[in-house]
N, C-alpha and C positions, 0 to 999 in steps of 0.2 A: 712407576713413578720416575719421572725424568729429573735428574739432578744436573743443573747447568752451572751453578756457581755456589760458593760457600754461603751458608745461611740456614735458617729454620724452615723446615718443610713439614706439612701435615701428611702423615701416613694414615689414610683412612682404613686400610686393611688391618693394621695393627692397633688402631685407635690410640695414636700417640703423636707427639711432636718430636722431630728429629733435627739435630744440628749436624750439618754436613760440611766438611772441609774439602774443597776441590783445589787440587794442585795442578792437575792437567786433565785432559779428556780420559786418560787411562787411570789416573790416581784420584779416587774419590773415597773418602773415609767418613763413616758416621761416627762422630766424636762423642755424641751425647744424645740421650733421648729422655722424654718424660711422658708418663701416661696421662690420658685425658681424664682419668678417674680421680686424680688428685684435686684437692681444693684449689680454687682459682688463685689464691695468694701464693701458693707453692709454684704454680705454673708461671705466674708473673715474675717471681723471684728467679726462676730458672731462665726465663726469656731474657731478663736483664743481665744475668751472668753470662750467657752465651753470646749475646749481642755485644757485650763489652769486649769479648775476645776479638770480634771483628774490627774494632777501632784501634 
């Protein structure tokens, strides 16, 4: 998986969504993740929370 900028990515191998923070080409940190197996309302809540961090 190529991480270019901060944001939510789909990790198809782990079956989860991941929120990555990219400070530089060398410094990339997975700050949060959530499993695809959770109910959609939990995933939506998580997406809203992590995208609020970006703004």
